[in-house]
C-alpha positions as CSV (number, residue, x, y, z in Angstrom):
1,M,49.8,-5.1,17.1
2,D,46.3,-5.2,15.7
3,T,46.4,-4.8,11.9
4,S,42.6,-5.5,11.3
5,V,40.5,-2.9,9.5
6,T,37.5,-1.7,11.2
7,T,34.7,-0.3,9.0
8,A,32.6,2.6,10.5
9,H,28.9,1.9,10.8
10,R,25.8,3.8,11.7
11,I,22.8,2.2,13.4
12,E,19.6,2.3,11.6
13,H,16.2,0.9,12.9
14,D,13.4,-0.6,10.9
15,L,10.5,-3.1,11.4
16,V,12.7,-5.9,12.4
17,G,15.0,-3.9,14.7
18,D,18.4,-2.2,14.8
19,I,21.0,-2.9,12.0
20,E,24.4,-1.7,11.2
21,V,24.9,0.1,7.9
22,P,28.3,1.2,6.6
23,A,28.6,4.8,7.6
24,E,29.4,6.0,4.0
25,A,26.5,3.9,2.4
26,Y,23.6,5.9,0.9
27,Y,21.2,3.0,1.3
28,G,19.8,2.1,4.6
29,A,18.2,-0.6,6.8
30,H,15.8,-2.2,4.4
31,T,18.6,-2.5,1.7
32,A,21.2,-3.8,4.0
33,R,18.7,-6.5,5.1
34,A,17.6,-7.3,1.4
35,R,21.3,-7.4,0.3
36,D,21.8,-10.2,2.9
37,N,18.6,-11.8,2.3
38,F,18.9,-12.3,-1.5
39,P,22.4,-13.5,-2.5
40,I,20.7,-15.1,-5.5
41,S,22.2,-14.1,-8.9
42,G,25.1,-11.9,-7.8
43,V,23.8,-9.4,-10.1
44,A,22.7,-6.0,-8.4
45,I,20.1,-3.7,-9.8
46,S,22.9,-1.2,-10.5
47,A,23.8,-3.6,-13.4
48,R,20.4,-2.4,-14.9
49,P,21.2,1.3,-15.3
50,R,18.1,2.1,-17.1
51,L,16.1,0.7,-14.2
52,V,18.0,2.8,-11.7
53,T,17.4,5.9,-13.9
54,A,13.7,5.0,-14.3
55,L,13.3,4.6,-10.4
56,A,15.0,8.1,-10.0
57,T,12.6,9.6,-12.7
58,V,9.5,8.3,-11.1
59,K,10.6,9.6,-7.6
60,Q,11.5,12.9,-9.0
61,A,8.1,13.2,-10.7
62,A,6.3,12.2,-7.3
63,A,8.3,14.7,-5.4
64,T,7.5,17.5,-7.8
65,A,3.7,16.5,-7.7
66,N,3.6,16.2,-4.1
67,G,5.4,19.4,-3.6
68,S,3.0,21.3,-5.9
69,L,0.2,19.9,-3.9
70,G,1.7,21.2,-0.6
71,L,2.2,17.8,0.8
72,L,6.0,18.0,1.0
73,P,7.8,20.7,2.6
74,E,9.5,22.8,0.1
75,P,13.1,22.1,1.2
76,A,12.6,18.4,1.3
77,A,10.8,18.4,-2.0
78,E,13.6,20.5,-3.7
79,A,16.4,18.3,-2.1
80,I,14.7,15.0,-3.3
81,V,14.3,16.6,-6.8
82,A,18.1,17.4,-6.8
83,A,19.0,14.1,-5.6
84,C,17.0,12.3,-8.3
85,R,18.5,14.6,-11.0
86,R,22.1,13.5,-9.9
87,I,21.1,9.8,-9.9
88,R,19.5,10.2,-13.5
89,A,22.8,11.7,-14.5
90,G,24.5,8.7,-13.4
91,A,25.6,9.4,-9.8
92,L,25.5,6.7,-7.0
93,H,24.3,3.8,-9.2
94,E,26.6,1.7,-7.3
95,Q,24.6,2.2,-4.4
96,F,21.8,0.1,-5.8
97,V,23.0,-3.0,-4.2
98,V,19.8,-5.3,-4.0
99,D,20.0,-8.5,-6.1
100,V,17.8,-8.3,-9.2
101,I,16.0,-11.5,-8.2
102,Q,14.3,-10.8,-4.9
103,G,11.2,-11.6,-3.0
104,G,8.6,-9.0,-2.1
105,A,7.3,-8.1,-5.5
106,G,10.1,-5.4,-5.9
107,T,9.7,-3.8,-2.3
108,S,13.6,-4.0,-1.9
109,T,14.2,-2.4,-5.2
110,N,11.8,0.5,-4.3
111,M,13.3,0.7,-0.7
112,N,16.9,0.8,-2.1
113,A,15.8,3.8,-4.3
114,N,13.9,5.5,-1.3
115,E,16.9,5.3,1.1
116,V,19.5,6.3,-1.4
117,I,17.5,9.3,-2.6
118,A,16.7,10.2,1.0
119,N,20.3,10.2,2.1
120,L,21.5,12.0,-1.0
121,A,18.9,14.7,-0.3
122,L,20.1,15.0,3.2
123,E,23.7,15.5,1.8
124,V,22.2,18.3,-0.3
125,L,20.7,19.8,2.7
126,G,23.9,19.6,4.6
127,R,22.6,16.8,7.1
128,P,24.1,13.5,8.0
129,K,22.9,10.2,6.5
130,G,20.2,8.7,8.5
131,D,18.7,12.1,9.7
132,Y,15.3,10.8,8.5
133,A,13.4,13.4,10.5
134,T,14.6,15.9,7.8
135,V,14.0,13.6,4.8
136,H,12.5,10.2,5.3
137,P,12.7,7.4,2.8
138,L,9.1,6.6,3.3
139,D,7.3,9.6,4.6
140,H,8.7,11.9,2.0
141,V,10.5,10.1,-0.9
142,N,7.8,7.4,-1.1
143,L,4.8,9.8,-0.4
144,G,1.7,8.9,-2.0
145,Q,3.3,5.8,-3.5
146,S,3.6,1.9,-3.1
147,T,6.1,-0.5,-4.5
148,N,3.1,-1.9,-6.4
149,D,2.7,1.1,-8.7
150,V,6.3,2.5,-8.5
151,Y,8.0,-0.8,-9.5
152,P,6.0,-1.7,-12.5
153,T,6.0,1.9,-13.7
154,A,9.9,2.0,-13.4
155,V,10.1,-1.3,-15.2
156,K,8.0,-0.1,-18.0
157,L,10.1,3.0,-18.5
158,A,13.4,1.0,-18.5
159,L,11.9,-1.4,-20.8
160,D,10.9,1.2,-23.3
161,G,14.5,2.3,-23.3
162,Y,15.7,-1.1,-23.8
163,V,13.2,-1.7,-26.7
164,G,14.7,1.3,-28.2
165,D,18.1,0.0,-28.1
166,L,17.0,-3.2,-29.6
167,L,15.1,-1.5,-32.5
168,A,18.2,0.6,-33.2
169,A,20.3,-2.5,-33.3
170,M,17.9,-4.4,-35.6
171,D,18.2,-1.3,-37.9
172,E,21.8,-2.0,-38.2
173,L,21.2,-5.7,-38.8
174,R,18.5,-5.1,-41.4
175,E,20.4,-2.3,-43.2
176,S,23.4,-4.8,-43.5
177,F,21.2,-7.4,-45.1
178,E,19.7,-4.8,-47.5
179,A,23.2,-3.8,-48.6
180,K,24.1,-7.5,-49.3
181,A,20.8,-7.8,-51.3
182,V,22.0,-5.1,-53.6
183,E,25.6,-6.4,-53.8
184,F,24.2,-10.0,-54.7
185,A,21.4,-8.9,-57.0
186,D,22.9,-10.5,-60.1
187,V,24.0,-13.7,-58.3
188,L,21.9,-16.6,-59.5
189,K,21.4,-19.8,-57.4
190,I,19.0,-22.5,-56.7
191,G,16.6,-22.1,-53.8
192,R,15.9,-25.1,-51.5
193,T,12.8,-26.4,-49.8
194,Q,13.3,-29.2,-47.3
195,L,16.9,-28.9,-48.1
196,Q,16.5,-30.2,-51.6
197,D,17.0,-28.3,-54.8
198,A,13.8,-26.2,-55.7
199,V,13.6,-23.4,-58.2
200,P,15.9,-20.5,-59.2
201,M,16.4,-17.2,-57.2
202,T,19.3,-14.8,-56.8
203,L,21.4,-14.6,-53.7
204,G,20.2,-11.0,-53.3
205,Q,16.7,-12.0,-53.1
206,E,17.7,-14.6,-50.3
207,F,19.5,-11.7,-48.3
208,G,16.6,-9.2,-49.2
209,A,14.2,-11.6,-47.6
210,Y,16.3,-11.5,-44.3
211,A,16.0,-7.8,-44.2
212,V,12.2,-7.9,-44.6
213,T,11.7,-10.3,-41.9
214,I,13.7,-8.3,-39.5
215,G,11.7,-5.2,-40.5
216,E,8.3,-7.0,-39.9
217,D,9.7,-7.9,-36.4
218,Q,10.5,-4.3,-35.7
219,A,6.9,-3.3,-36.6
220,R,5.6,-5.9,-34.0
221,L,8.1,-4.5,-31.4
222,R,6.8,-0.9,-32.0
223,E,3.3,-2.1,-31.4
224,V,4.1,-3.7,-28.1
225,R,6.1,-0.8,-27.0
226,M,3.2,1.5,-27.1
227,L,1.4,-0.9,-24.5
228,L,4.2,-0.2,-22.1
229,H,3.0,3.3,-21.9
230,E,-0.1,2.4,-19.8
231,L,0.7,2.8,-16.2
232,N,-0.9,2.2,-12.8
233,L,1.1,4.9,-11.1
234,G,-1.2,6.6,-8.6
235,G,-3.0,3.4,-7.7
236,T,-0.7,2.8,-4.6
237,A,-1.1,-0.8,-3.0
238,I,-3.9,-2.5,-5.0
239,G,-5.3,0.2,-7.3
240,T,-7.5,2.1,-4.8
241,A,-5.2,5.0,-4.6
242,L,-5.3,4.8,-0.9
243,N,-3.0,7.5,0.9
244,A,-2.7,9.3,-2.5
245,H,-3.9,13.0,-3.0
246,P,-7.0,12.9,-5.4
247,D,-5.0,15.4,-7.6
248,Y,-1.7,13.5,-7.3
249,R,-2.2,10.9,-10.1
250,G,-2.9,13.5,-12.8
251,R,0.0,15.5,-11.8
252,V,2.5,12.8,-11.5
253,L,1.8,11.4,-14.8
254,R,2.2,14.8,-16.4
255,E,5.5,15.3,-14.8
256,L,6.6,11.7,-15.6
257,A,5.9,12.2,-19.2
258,A,7.8,15.5,-19.3
259,L,10.8,14.0,-17.4
260,S,11.0,10.7,-19.4
261,G,10.3,12.3,-22.8
262,I,7.5,9.8,-23.5
263,E,4.7,11.8,-24.3
264,S,2.2,9.0,-24.8
265,L,2.4,7.9,-21.2
266,T,-1.1,7.4,-19.8
267,G,-2.9,6.1,-16.9
268,A,-4.8,2.8,-16.8
269,A,-8.5,3.0,-17.0
270,D,-9.0,0.6,-14.1
271,L,-6.2,0.8,-11.6
272,I,-7.1,-2.3,-9.8
273,E,-7.0,-4.5,-12.9
274,A,-3.6,-2.8,-13.9
275,T,-1.9,-3.3,-10.7
276,A,-2.9,-7.1,-10.6
277,D,-2.2,-7.6,-14.4
278,V,1.2,-8.4,-16.2
279,G,-0.2,-9.1,-19.6
280,V,1.9,-6.5,-21.3
281,F,5.0,-8.3,-20.1
282,V,3.8,-11.6,-21.5
283,Q,3.1,-9.9,-24.8
284,L,6.5,-8.2,-24.9
285,S,8.2,-11.5,-24.1
286,G,6.3,-13.4,-26.9
287,V,7.6,-10.6,-29.4
288,L,11.0,-11.1,-28.2
289,K,10.7,-14.7,-28.7
290,R,9.6,-14.1,-32.2
291,V,12.4,-11.9,-32.9
292,A,14.9,-14.4,-31.4
293,V,13.4,-17.3,-33.2
294,K,13.6,-15.6,-36.7
295,I,17.0,-14.3,-36.3
296,S,18.1,-17.6,-35.0
297,K,16.7,-19.2,-38.1
298,I,18.6,-16.7,-40.3
299,C,21.7,-17.8,-38.5
300,N,20.9,-21.3,-39.2
301,D,20.9,-20.4,-42.9
302,L,24.2,-18.5,-42.9
303,R,25.8,-21.5,-41.3
304,L,24.4,-23.9,-43.8
305,L,25.1,-21.7,-46.9
306,S,28.8,-21.4,-45.6
307,S,29.3,-24.9,-44.7
308,G,32.3,-26.6,-45.9
309,P,34.2,-25.3,-47.4
310,R,35.0,-28.2,-49.6
311,S,32.4,-30.6,-48.4
312,G,29.4,-28.4,-47.7
313,F,27.2,-25.9,-49.5
314,N,30.1,-23.3,-49.8
315,E,27.8,-20.8,-51.4
316,I,29.0,-17.9,-49.3
317,N,32.0,-17.0,-47.2
318,L,31.5,-15.8,-43.6
319,P,34.5,-13.5,-42.4
320,A,37.1,-15.4,-40.5
321,V,37.1,-13.9,-37.2
322,Q,39.1,-16.4,-35.1
323,A,40.8,-19.7,-35.4
324,G,38.2,-22.6,-35.0
325,S,40.0,-25.4,-33.4
326,S,42.6,-26.4,-31.0
327,I,43.4,-29.6,-33.1
328,M,42.5,-29.0,-36.7
329,P,44.8,-26.4,-38.5
330,G,42.9,-24.0,-40.8
331,K,39.6,-24.7,-39.5
332,V,37.2,-21.6,-39.0
333,N,33.8,-21.9,-37.6
334,P,30.8,-19.8,-37.9
335,V,31.2,-18.5,-34.2
336,I,29.1,-15.2,-34.8
337,P,26.0,-17.0,-35.9
338,E,26.7,-19.7,-33.2
339,V,26.6,-17.0,-30.4
340,V,23.4,-15.4,-31.7
341,N,21.8,-18.7,-31.8
342,Q,22.7,-19.1,-28.2
343,I,21.2,-15.8,-27.3
344,A,18.0,-16.8,-29.1
345,F,18.0,-20.1,-27.0
346,E,18.1,-18.0,-23.7
347,V,15.3,-15.6,-25.0
348,I,13.1,-18.5,-25.8
349,G,13.7,-20.0,-22.2
350,N,13.1,-16.7,-20.6
351,D,9.7,-16.5,-22.3
352,L,8.8,-19.5,-20.4
353,T,9.9,-17.9,-17.2
354,V,7.8,-14.9,-17.9
355,T,4.9,-17.0,-18.7
356,L,5.0,-19.1,-15.4
357,A,5.8,-16.0,-13.3
358,A,2.8,-14.2,-14.8
359,E,0.4,-17.3,-14.3
360,G,1.6,-17.5,-10.8
361,G,0.2,-14.1,-9.7
362,Q,-2.5,-14.1,-7.1
363,L,-5.4,-11.8,-6.3
364,Q,-4.5,-8.2,-6.5
365,L,-0.8,-8.4,-7.2
366,N,1.8,-10.4,-9.0
367,A,4.7,-10.9,-6.6
368,F,7.0,-12.3,-9.4
369,E,7.6,-9.2,-11.3
370,P,11.3,-9.0,-10.5
371,I,12.1,-12.3,-12.4
372,I,9.8,-11.0,-15.2
373,A,11.7,-7.8,-15.4
374,N,15.1,-9.5,-15.1
375,A,14.2,-12.0,-17.9
376,L,12.9,-9.1,-20.1
377,F,16.0,-6.9,-19.4
378,A,18.4,-9.6,-20.2
379,G,16.6,-10.8,-23.4
380,L,16.6,-7.2,-24.6
381,E,20.1,-6.5,-23.8
382,H,21.4,-9.6,-25.3
383,L,19.4,-9.5,-28.5
384,A,20.5,-6.0,-29.1
385,A,24.2,-7.0,-28.6
386,G,23.6,-10.0,-30.7
387,C,22.0,-8.0,-33.7
388,R,24.9,-5.6,-33.5
389,T,27.5,-8.3,-33.4
390,L,25.9,-10.2,-36.4
391,A,25.7,-7.1,-38.4
392,T,29.3,-5.9,-37.8
393,R,31.3,-9.1,-37.2
394,C,29.4,-11.1,-39.9
395,V,26.9,-10.1,-42.3
396,R,28.9,-6.9,-43.6
397,G,31.8,-9.1,-44.4
398,I,29.9,-11.9,-46.2
399,T,31.1,-12.8,-49.7
400,A,29.6,-14.8,-52.5
401,N,31.3,-17.9,-54.1
402,R,30.3,-16.9,-57.5
403,D,31.9,-19.9,-59.3
404,Q,30.3,-22.5,-56.9
405,L,26.9,-20.9,-57.3
406,E,27.2,-20.7,-61.1
407,N,28.3,-24.3,-61.4
408,A,25.4,-25.4,-59.1
409,F,22.9,-23.4,-60.9
410,A,23.8,-24.7,-64.3
411,A,23.7,-28.4,-63.0
412,S,20.5,-28.1,-61.2
413,I,17.6,-30.3,-61.9
414,G,15.5,-27.5,-60.4
415,L,15.6,-25.7,-63.8
416,V,13.2,-28.1,-65.2
417,T,10.2,-26.6,-63.2
418,A,10.4,-23.6,-65.3
419,L,9.6,-25.7,-68.3
420,N,6.4,-27.0,-67.0
421,P,4.0,-24.5,-68.7
422,A,5.4,-25.1,-72.1
423,I,6.1,-29.0,-72.3
424,G,3.9,-30.5,-69.4
425,Y,4.7,-32.1,-66.3
426,A,5.2,-35.6,-67.9
427,S,7.8,-34.5,-70.3
428,T,9.6,-32.4,-67.6
429,T,9.5,-35.4,-65.2
430,A,11.4,-37.5,-68.1
431,V,13.9,-34.7,-68.7
432,A,14.5,-34.5,-65.0
433,N,15.1,-38.3,-64.6
434,E,17.4,-38.5,-67.6
435,A,19.4,-35.5,-66.2
436,L,19.8,-37.2,-62.8
437,A,20.6,-40.4,-64.5
438,T,23.3,-39.1,-66.7
439,G,24.7,-35.9,-65.2
440,R,23.7,-33.9,-68.4
441,G,22.2,-30.4,-68.4
442,I,18.5,-29.7,-68.6
443,A,18.8,-27.4,-71.6
444,E,21.0,-30.0,-73.5
445,I,18.4,-32.8,-73.1
446,V,15.3,-30.6,-74.0
447,L,17.0,-29.5,-77.1
448,E,18.2,-32.9,-78.1
449,R,14.4,-34.2,-77.7
450,S,13.3,-31.2,-79.8
451,L,10.9,-30.3,-77.0
452,L,11.5,-26.6,-77.4
453,S,13.5,-24.3,-79.7
454,R,16.6,-22.5,-78.5
455,E,14.6,-19.3,-78.5
456,Q,11.9,-20.8,-76.5
457,L,14.2,-22.2,-74.1
458,D,16.2,-19.1,-73.7
459,T,12.9,-17.1,-73.0
460,L,11.7,-19.7,-70.4
461,L,15.1,-19.8,-68.6
462,S,15.8,-16.1,-68.7
463,T,17.0,-14.7,-65.4
464,D,14.1,-12.3,-65.0
465,R,11.5,-15.1,-65.5
466,L,13.3,-17.5,-63.2
467,T,13.7,-15.1,-60.3
468,G,10.3,-13.4,-60.6
469,R,11.7,-10.1,-61.5
470,R,9.1,-9.7,-64.2
471,T,6.0,-11.6,-65.2
472,L,6.1,-13.1,-68.8
473,T,3.1,-12.5,-70.8
474,A,1.5,-15.2,-72.9
């Protein structure tokens, strides 16, 4: 008895010839070939839901514009719009099966969208899949378009959404550090330069600086986000607008702005330059690298400040989220900062990928936008997840080892710097050397040598003056 399962197929035809497509699939011939041609990462474009939604948004705007110009039959235009609405609502994302890394400058991604939308539109009209005389992936869904203007437009829309996610995640992290800055405002400590004792500060100032640096990076991210809103849509293949109606560009941009909710969308001044240029992706990647480097540096600081607990800095405690060793009982590792460090390493590496792919473009098109898009999508997603994880699983639970900080502050040689204006560099150096040699405190030696009165010493070593919270007048 034959127990094999036979999957029903339909036959579709393309430039290469006939090909079997699963009967229930909404994609068609080009997508089926691309799925087989690019078994690269194992990650389909369905894993980037913002990209799928952006593709459907562009196609809906195009269908509406072409319909209003009388270029699409009304039933086909309405069916395409209905199909795009369903995809934007989350339907059939699993039908976007092409690998995110692909040859062809994104053609397979565009064709995957064209075919799924066409077959879903046919379903809306009560027609069978593959009945492309009624709604065709190219003649109707792709009317007045090219991969070379659709794909980068969709990528930019998707990136705008992912940037918004990262900004929100950075808000969470910044606010977590701001809360700790307030909580630790009265905790004195010694700052360090080159890992050596420097001058006094508060733990609150240290955490407040982390909040400020994250806010600065948010500002840079908002700036580059605006550059994503310049589009080459309507330029078709190389920016000459071949096969697009003269009024199409203006109409499709207005529709796209309305559908996406991004009112600042605008057409590029020179479509030929905009089709060949990927500078905005390079700039965004550079800003992401900046964010990653600075957050990674903060994580390095948190690991140092919490090191020990007995033989390290031991100034703060990170929340214990899991056991740290399979062999050393009681060991707890700074796993949350460590995972964020690793995200940063990935983003830094991705920046090189984006740089090389941008440089590798030739003449009127950059064929390597898929790897650029994948690198940026991954970096944005992972940085957003890292910021949220760092905020919720680490920063919010940090506590200060106040006794350790107080003892280290009292014993620090760094206090002597505050006495420079009053007793001079030579005298402060002598005091510092004696303190180092004997282990005695700075204040004790200064008073013993009658270099300052107790009142003068207390004024010079006041918390407000040491931490810069007010300027002492002469």
